[in-house]
Each structure stands twice: as C-alpha cells, then as structure tokens.
N, C-alpha and C positions, 0 to 999 in steps of 0.2 A: 611456478609463476606464469601468469598469462603472457601471451606473446605481445599484446598491445596495451599501452597505457590508456586508462579510462578516458582521459580528456583528448586523446588523439584518434579515437575511433573514426573511421572514414564513413561510417553509416550510423543511423540511429535506430532505435528499437522498432520503428515502423516497418523494418524489413520483415517482421513476423506477422504483419497484418494481413487479413484476407483482402483481396483486391477491391471489393466493394467498400470496405471500411477505409482503405487507403485513399480512394478517390473522394469519398465523402469528407474525410478529415482535411484533406489538402485543397479541396475545391474552393476557389475564390480567395485563398489566403496568400499573402505576400511572402515570398522567399527573398530575403535580403541578399545583396551582393556579398560574396564570400562564403555562402552556404549552398550555392546552386549545384556544385559538384556533389556535395553530400546528399542533396535532395535527389538528384538524378540517379546516383548510384543506389541509394536506398530504394527508389522507385523501381529500378531495373531488377534488383534482387527480389523485392516483394512480388513483382509480376511473375518472375520465374517460379518462386516457391508457391504462389497461389494456384499454379497448375496442379498441385498435389491435393488441393482441397477436396475433390470428389472422393479420394481414397480415405481421407480423414472422416468425411461425412458418412461414408458407408460403415465405417467401424463404429462411429458414435451411435448409429441407429440401434445397435445391439443393446445399449444401456440407456437410451433416451427415455424409455417409459418406466425405468426402475424408480420406485418412490424412495425418498429419503427416510432413513430409519429414525433420525433425530433432527430437530432444528439446530442451526449452527450456534457456535459460541463466537461472539464478536468482541475483539479487542479494539477499543476506540480511544481516541485522544489525538490532539494536534501532533503534527510531525515533531519529532525530537522530544517526545514526552515519555520515551522508554518503551514504546510499543514493540520494537524489535526484540529486545531482551525478554520481555514477558512472552512474546510469541514463541521464541526459541525454547523457553522453559516448558511451556505447555505442550509443545510439539514432541517432547520426550515421551508423552503418553501415546502409545501406539493406537489407541482407539480413535484419536483425532486424525483426520486427513486434512491436507492443506495444499495450497498453490505453491509450486516450487519456483526457484529462480529461473530455471530453464523455461518453465511455463509462462513466466511473465513476458518473455520475448517471443516464444513460439507456441502460443496457446492453440494454434490451428494445426500443429504437428505433434500432437500428444499421443494419439492412438495409432499413428502410422509414421514411421521414420524417426522416432525419437532417439533410439540408440546412436544412429549416425550423426544427427544434428547436435545431439547433446555432447558427443565426443568432440566435435569441432568447436562448439561454444566453450567447452571447458578449456580447450587449448588456447583460445583467444582471450578469454576474459581475465581480468586481474584477480588476485587472490583475496584482496581486501577492499572494502568500500573506501573510497578516497576521503570520505567525510569524517569517519569515526573509527576506522581500522577494524570494523566488524568483518568477520570471515565471510567470504563469498564462495559458494560452491553451487554447482548446477542443481543439486538435489535438496539443498537446504530450503526451509520454509521462507516464503517471501510474500509481501503484500500483493493483492491481486489487481490493483488498479491499472498497472501497465498491461497486464494480460487482457483486461476488459477493453483497454484502449486499442488493442489489436484485434478485437472481436466485433466492435461496434464503434460508431462515431460519437456516442453520447456519453463521454467521460470527461472528468475534470482534467485528467492528465494530458489532454491535448495542449494545455498551456506550456508544457515542456518544449513543444515544437514551435508554438506560436505565442511567446510570452507577452507580446503586446496586447493579446486578447484575454489575458488571465482573468480579469474581473467578469468578462462575459461568460467564460466557462464556469466561474465560481457560482454565479447566480443560476445558471441553467443546470449544470451537471454536478456541482458539489452540494448545493443547498436545495436543488430541485424547485426553486421558486418560479423559474420561467420555463420549465420543461413542459413539453406538450404531452397529452395523454398517450399519443402514439409512441413518442420517444421513451416515455416511462415504461411502457409495456415492453419495448425492445430491451431496455435495461434489465427488467425483471427476467425475461426469457433468457437473455444472454448470461446473466449472472447464475441462474439456475443450471444452465448448461455447464458453465465453468465449474460449479460446485460438484456436479456429477462426475465430470472428468477428473477433477482433483481427487475425489474419494476413490475412484477407480484406480487412479495412478499410484496413490499412497496406501491403498488397502485400509482406508479409514471408514468408520461408521458415523462419525460426527464431524462436520466441517469446522475447522478452526480458522477464523478470519482475523487477519491483522491488516487493517486498511484505514488509515486516517481519514480519507474522504467519506467513509461510511458514517463518521461522526455527525455529518449533516443530513443523514438519510434515514434516521431512526424510524420515522413514520412509514416510509416505503418498505424498509426491511421487515417491520412488524406485519405489514400487509402480506408479505411473502411467507414469513415465519412467525406466527403468533406466539410461539413458546420459545423463541430464541433467548439466549442468555447473553448478558453484556458486562464487560469489564471496561470501566471508563477510567483512564489514567490522567492524573493531574500532576504537573511538574512546575517547579519554580519558574515563573514567567521570565525572570531575568536570564536564567540559563537557556530557556527555550528560545528567547530572542537571539542570543549570540549563536546558538547552535543551528537555528533555522537559517540565519543569514549565511553561515558557512555551508550548510547542506545545500541550499538552493543555488548558491554561487558556484559550487563545485559540480553538482549533479547536472546542471543545465548545460554545461559546456559541450558535451558530445551529442546533445539531443536537439538543441535549438536550431531553428532555421531563420531566426530573426535576431537582430541586435536589441538589447535592452540595457539601459544603464543600471548600475548598482543601486542608484537612488530610486529608480522606478520599481525595481524588483523589491526593494525594502518596503517602499510605500504599499505595494500590493500585498505582500505577505502580512504586514501589520494589519491591514484591513481585513484580510481573509481570516486571520486569527479571531478578530473581534466578531465577525459575522458567524463563524463556526461556533464560538463560545455561546452566543445567544441562541443559535438554532438548536444546539443540543439541550440547553436549559429549557427551551420552549417545548421540546418534544419528549424529554425523558419521562415525563409523567405518564406517557402512553405505555411504557414498559410495565408489564404485570408485576405486582409485588413479589419480591423474592428472585426476580430475574435480572436485577442490576446491582452491581457493586462498584462503588467509586473508591479509587485507591490513589494515594499519593505515591508517586514513583520512588521518592526518597525512602518511604517506609518499606516498599517492596525490595528495593536495592539493599537496604540495611539487613534484612533477614528474609531472603527470597524463599527459602524452603518453607518456613513457617507461614509466610504470607500466602504462598501457593496453596498450602493445605487449607488455610482459612478461606481462600476464594472457592476452592472445591466444595467446602462444607456450606458456605453461604449460598452458593448457586445450586447446591445439590447435584454436582457433577459426578458422573461415575469415573472410575479408573485411577484414583489417586493411590490406593494401596498397591495396585498392580504395577504402577509406574514410579513409585517414590524412589526406588534405587537408581533408576535411570535419571530422574530429576536431580538427585543428590550428586550423582557422578558428573552430570553436566555442570552443575554449579561449582563443583570442586575444580574443574578444568578452567573455569572463568576467573578464579581467584587472582591469577597473575595478569589479567587483562587491564591495560592502562587506558583509562578514558581521557578524552580531551578535557583540559581544565580551562575554565573561563574566568577572567577577571572583568568585572563590570566597570566600564569607564563611565564618566559623568553623562555622556550622551545616551548610552544604553539605559541608564537609570531613568533619565528624563523621558525617553521614548516609551519605555514600558509603563511608567507611572502615568503618563499622559494618555496612552492608548489602551493599555491593558489593566488599568487600575481595578476594573470590576473583578478580574481573576485574582489579583492580589488580595482584595478585600474579602471575597467570598471564600477563597481557599486558605486564607490566613498566612500568606507568605510575606516576608519582609527581608530587607538586607541584613 
C-alpha cells in the first residue's frame, strides 16, 4: 500500500514538469488561499528536479532521430467511457509501447534516474485509483495527457490545477479551436518526443495511446500520423454522467490550486462532453476508410476477448495471435473486479436528456 492517501498529497503532479513549462503554466494564474503551501512546495521540488534536465536531454539525443516503425493506435472516447480497460487489454500485446504511470508524473526523468525516482513514487502512491478501484502501479499503461502537461504548457489538463479556467483550456488545448500555429507545432513536437521515449521505455514498435483529450484532436493527429488507427468508445451517457462527476470530484482534490464549486465543475464537464462529441463527429470523416472502429463499451465489456479479436481484424492490426494467451490471462484475472454501480436519480436523467440527448439518440441508448 502506498504511504500517502491520494487526496492528502502535499504536492501535485507539476513536480515533474520542466522548469520552463512550470513557469508558463502558472504565470498569471491565481492560487487561492489554502493551496499556497502546496503551490510553493510543488514549485520547490520542480525547480530542484529541473536541474537534471540536461542529463535527460543528452540521453534523448541518442533516439531523437529514430523514425517510427508504425503510426499509433489511438483509443478515444470521453472520460469514463471504458478507455482504461480497453487500453489495459491491448497493452497485453508486447508489440505495443505506451506511456506508463511513472511517465505521467516524471516524463522528463525517463532516460536518466528512472529507477531511483520510480522506486520512491511506488512507495508513496496509492495502490488503486480512488475513483474506480482500478489498479495503480508505476509501470502500468496510463493516458499521456498528464505527461504532456509536464512537458509543455499547451495541454487541456492545466484545468486540474486551475479549474476556474477549464473552458478556456477546453477551447484552446482540447479542441484546438483557439490554439495558435506556434502552440500547435510545440504540441506536435512534444507529443512525438513522448512517443519515442515511450516506445524506447517499453520496447514497443507501435505506440498505443489512450487519452480522452485526443478525441477532440483527430485532425491534428492525422496531420502527424496519416495512417493512424482509431478505436472510438461509446458508453451509456447516464453512466458516464454519474461516473464523470465522481471522477472529477475525487481526482481534482490533490491537484487543484483553486477552489471550484461542485455546481461549476458539473456545468463545465457537461459542456465539455457536448463540445467533444460534436468535434469528433465533425472530424471523424478525415480518418481513412478502414482505420476507425466505433465500439459500444457495453459490447466490449460483455465479451472482451472476441471484441478485441474483432477490433484487430477490422483495423488490420498485427500481433493478436502472438498475444491472445496474454490477453485471455489478463481478462481471466479481471473477472472478480467489482465496478462502481450507479443508480440514475431524476436529476441525472434530466441533465443527460437535456444536454446529451444527441448522444442518446445517435448511439441508441435509453433507460
């Protein structure tokens, strides 16, 4: 068991940012009373660790010019749509490389000092995610947005620290509607660097991405990787509403540097869902035929092994025959896993039908 409880962490994930990113993310942003000690301690640790950046940069130069063997596989979908489970299943295939939990916090200490810092992180972190009891370990696959947030200032996950600015970050860095050409190029360069380090770290040949924010960036991703493959997960919006509210409420506690009311947080994520839904619908036609499969998570969950094989075949992905035993073994271990169960009260039903009715109608969900 980790030494510290998730919501009692005295620092937030910006400890792993490079110094330039930390300064850019925090510049001009208000830190509310009650969070100043966390801010200053995070800043101090970040400043100390940033002194190691030249060592990391020197190591990265050795792989910086190595071309990718294959374009990535992206697992898309709104938060709480089952992306973590699907990510874990596909990561059983050893030809895939991925961002690890350690890398999300310390992406700038991957090629130098990782054994030391990983050991300390494992000692401190909790064993399970507080939101859904999913296993947490430093080497398990993890979404890459937190890692990107520590490598550059142009990511949506800055809202975890400054939730009052959530919709500003949404338009700029989730949907890329208001992003400048210079910022977009930094995003592309930084993401490519993260992919190369991830593949080097996990000995993979194809990057496996699970990152809900990428759902709003299909156009930019295709500019980088024209033959990328995409899995888009859809899930009952009533369940997603309840689960997202719980996820955001719990996850933000050790990260935020500002106060935000539960009502404002709910209003924000309701609007983000709506915008993300339409952005993906607007851009999915850009994906070449045969490179996108849309899956209801309930179907995947009901028969994960057969659905995984179907996805491999539909997207002409290599590696299923070589990894099917590992996939089956992983799924066997998950049979005893207890999910959170949600009961939809009248207000949830009203909120979803009023704001997310387009998803209910298009995807065919009902109570």
